[in-house]
N, C-alpha and C positions, 0 to 999 in steps of 0.2 A: 445398531447404529441407525437403521431406518425406522422411522416412527409413523408418520402419515396421519396422525389424528389430531394434533394440537396446532391451533392457529397461532400466528405471531402475537395477536392481541391477547389471547389467553395465556401464552407463555410469559409475556411481559407483565401482565397483571399478577399472575401467580408468583413470579420471580421478584418483582419490584414493589408491588403494592400490598399483597397479602403476606408475603414473607420478605420484608425489606432487608436489604443488606445492612452491615454496620454503619455505612454512610447513608444518611437520609436520601432517598431517591424520589422525593415528591416531584411529580410532573415529568420524570424522565421517560416513563412508558408512553405518555402522550406525545412527547417529542419524537421518540423513535417511530411511532405510528405515522406521524407526519412525514418523517424521512422515508418510510416505506411507501407512502402515497406518492412521493416524488419519484421513487424508483419504478413504481407501477406505470406512471405517466410516461417516463422516459422509455420504458420497455415497449409501451404501445407505439411511441414515436419511431423507435428503431425497427419495430416489426414491419412498418410501412416501407422501409427501404427507400429506394429512389422515388417511389410514388409519393412520399411525404414532402418532397420538394426541398429537403434540407441537406442534400449531399453537396459535396464540393467545398471550396474555400469561401470564407466570409470576406476575404481581401482585407482583413484587419490583423493586427499583431497584438499578442497579449503582453503582459508585464514582463515576461521572460524573453521577449524578442522572437517568439515563435508564431508562425502563421496559424491563425485560428480557423477551424472548420465551422461551417454554419451550425452544426450540431453542438459544438463546444459552447456557443453562445446560447442556443436554445435550451440546452440541458441546464446550464447555469441559471437561467431565468426560471426554469421549472422548480429548482431547489428553493430559490428565493421566494417564489410565490406560495409554495406549499408551507414554508416554515416561518415566514415573517409575521404572521397574523395572530398566532396562538397565545402570545403573552408569555412564552417559555424561554425566549432567547433575548440576550442583551446585545448580540451582534453576530455576524458571520464573516468568515474569510474564505476565499476560493482561489484556486489556481488561475482563474480567468479574471480576477479583479485585483487591481493594484493595492487598494486600501481596504480597511475594515468596512463592511457593509452595515450601515446604521439602520436599526429598525425604524420604519416610518413613524412619525409622531402620532399618527392615527391609531397605532396599536400599542398596547402595554408592553413593557420590557420585563423579562424574567431572569432566572438565575443560572442559565446555561449559555454556553458559547458553542457554535458549530463551525467546524472547518471541513471543507470538502473539495474533492476533485470531481467535478460533475461528469466527466467522460474521459476516463483513463484509456490510453491506447487509441486515440482518435485517428491516428495514421492508418488504422485498420478499417475505418468506416467505408471508404470507397471500394474496398475489396470484399465487403461483407464478412469481415473477420470479427473475432471476439473482442469486445470492449467491456468496460465496466464503470462503476462509480465507487468512490471511496469516501468515508466520512469519519469524523472524530468529534466527540463531545467532551467538553470540559465544564467544570462548575465555575461560575463567576468568582474571582478572587475576593477575599475578605475586604480588601481595601477599596473595592468598587461599591459605591453606595447603591442601595436598592433602587431600581428604576433608572439608573444612569446608563448612558450609552457606552458601549465597550470601546476601549482604545487598544492600540497595538500591544502594549505591555500585558494586557489581560490574557492574550493568547500565547505569550512567550513563556511557556511553562514546559518542563520536561514531560515526556510521554507517559511516565508512570502515574501522572495525575489525571489521566483520562478516566472518565466514568463509564464511557461506552465507546465502541468503535465498530466499524463494519464495512462491508463492501457488497456491491451487487455485481454479478457477472451475467451479461446478456449473451447467451449462447443458444443452443437448441431449446433449452428451457432457461427461464430467468430464476436465478438463485440469490437470496440475501443471506449473507453470513455475518453474524454479529457476536459480540461479547459484551456483557455488562459486568465483567469481573468474576463470573462463575463458570468459566469454560467457554469454548467456542462452539456455536450451534448454527446449523444450516437450514434454511427454509426455502422451499420451492414454490413458485407462483402457480397456483391453480387458476388458469385463465377462465375456466368455465364459471367459477364462483367469485373470482377476484380476490382471493385470500392467499397470503403466504402461509404454507403449512410446514410444520416441523418434519423434516425428512432425515436430518443428520444431527443427532444430539451428541454433545460432548465429544467433538472430533479430536482425535489424537494423532499427532504426526509421528510416524516411526522414527526411532532414534538413528537408525542406519538407513542408507539409501544407495542406489546405484544410478541416480540421475542428477545432473546438474544443468543449470540454465545460465548462459552468459552470452553476450554479443561478441563472438569470436573475431569480428572484423576490427575490434579495438585492441587486439592482443599486443601490438607493438607499443601501446601506450600504458599497459598495466604495470603495476609495481611488481617487483620480483616475487613476493609471497603468493600473489594470485597466479602468476605464470607458473610457479612451482606446482601449485595445487592442480591447475588445469592440465599441465603436462603429465602429472601422475595419473590423472583420470584417463587421458588419451592413451597412455602407455598400456592401460588395461592389464590383462593377465601376465603380459611379459614384463611389466614394471614392478615397482616396489609395493604397489597395492595388491597385486596378484589377483585382481578380478576386473571384469569389464564394466565400464560405465557408459551410459547413454547421455548425449547432450541434446537439450531442447532450447528453443528460443521462439517466442510468440510475439515479442515487442508490445506486450501489454502486461503491466505488473499484476493486475487483477487476475488475468488468466494464469500467469506463472504461479502466484501464491495459491490460487484455487487448486491447481494440480498438486502442489505440495501438501495442502491440507487433506486432499483426498487420498494421496498414495505416497507421500514423502518426496524428498528431493531437496536441492539447494538452489536458491536464486541469488545471483550475484550481479550487482551493478556497482562495481568497486570504484574507488578513486582511480583516476588515470591522468595522464599528462597531455591528452589531446587538447584540452583547454586548461592550461596550467593554473589560471586564476580560480578555477572551480575546485572546491573540496570534494564535490560529488555531483551526481546528476539528478537524483530524486529529491523532491521537496519534503522537508522534515515534517511539517505540521499536518499536511493532508495526504501524504503518501507513506513515508517511512514510519512515522509514529503509530498511526492506526493499524497498519499491517503488522508491525512488530508486536503490538498489543495482542492481536488475534493469534499470531504465531506462538507467542509465549503462553497464552492461555490454553493453547492446544498442545503444550509440552515441547515446543520447538525452541529455537534460539535465534536471536537477531543481534547483529553487531555491525559497526562501521569497519571492523577489522581490528580496531584498537579500543573500542568503547561500546558498551551496551547502548543500543539506540534509545531505549526508553529512559536512559540517564542523561542524554544530551540536552544541554540547556540552550534553547533557541535564542538567537540574537536578532533575528529579523523574520518577518512574516513569510518570506519566500526563500528562506535559507535552504540550501541543498546539502545532502550528506551522502557518503558512500553507504551502500546497503548490501549486506550478506545475511541471508536468513534461510531457515528451513530446518532440516533434520539435525538434531542436537549434536551428534557425534561428529558429523562432517563440518558443521559451523565452528565447533570447538577446535578442530584440526586447523582450519583456515586462520582462526584467531591466533593459534599457537605459532603458525608460520609467520604471521606479522610480528609477533613478539620476538621470535628468533631473529628475524631480519633487523628489527630495531636495535637489538642488543649486539648486532654484528656477529651472531653465531651461525648465520646461514650463508652459505656460499652464494655469490651472485649468480643468477640464472642467465645462461646464454643460449640463444636459439640459432642454429645454423641458418634457418630460413630468413631471419632478419639481421644476420651478421653484416657489418658494414662492408666487408671485403668481397664476399660472394656467397654462394650457397654452400661453400665448404667451410669447415672450421679454420680458424686462423692458423698460420704456420707456427710450429713450435719454435721457441727462441733457440738460437744457436749459441 
């Protein structure tokens, strides 16, 4: 699994240019190198910590009604500046921008589209916690004329049409994990020479796991299939699963998925009823789809609970979906619980902790 000799540039040239995939990949390697340059710049900014002057709130609200951090805006600008000029993109979308970012007239337009979350887990910034960046690359649809500016509909395509996806995790070391459709591969930033070096080739997620990640504070809002699964995990050896599970929660999708790729596990941000109007919490285009692409390329599975995420047809740039991904056998089990519940074949889950009457089970009918 550990390589240590191949740089990102060499890997992309060998994979996409010298031995092209069945889909013509002209220019894709150059675009991914520009994305990697963005990640190097962001890594350098984050390494400065509070000394960089970018900690704290920007006192602005993004398109989702969420308070922006200063680094949310700064990292978004870094992606735009590194990727707008090379003539490879027709447009970009980001969690931090309401509309499609049009390539400035001074630069030529290309045949790709870039969707990205510039700083995932930004609530961890001020505590020096793990954060990351996520990106997805699509080819311009056939209906868009060469050189034309991208419009919303160009991005509204199911995740299986992605030609590349990846994320960066900014931790003790900076890692870039990518897939161009030939498996999932990890590169570690060698700060002494400024190169990403292949350290984890053809990552495979174990099919079985003893770890799951979910925000347990939302338990009272979960659907019964999710509560059923989590309760079985918490019951451990004394329950129907007859083995113990560990629960993790970092509040950064990048960090959660990275752990799963490295050693297996399940990450869940399921549909809940805390905000009934929302179908899910995570953004489809620049969080759920690229992460699902990487997980599937590594032998894992990703679902909303009722549908493969890569098959979901987006209806809006900032659409949200439920996300359950990771080790195949556990994700299949959770999907099966959703199917059982939807068919009415699963008994409703009841929890004495959240019972309306008290901490005790309801009285038996007389």
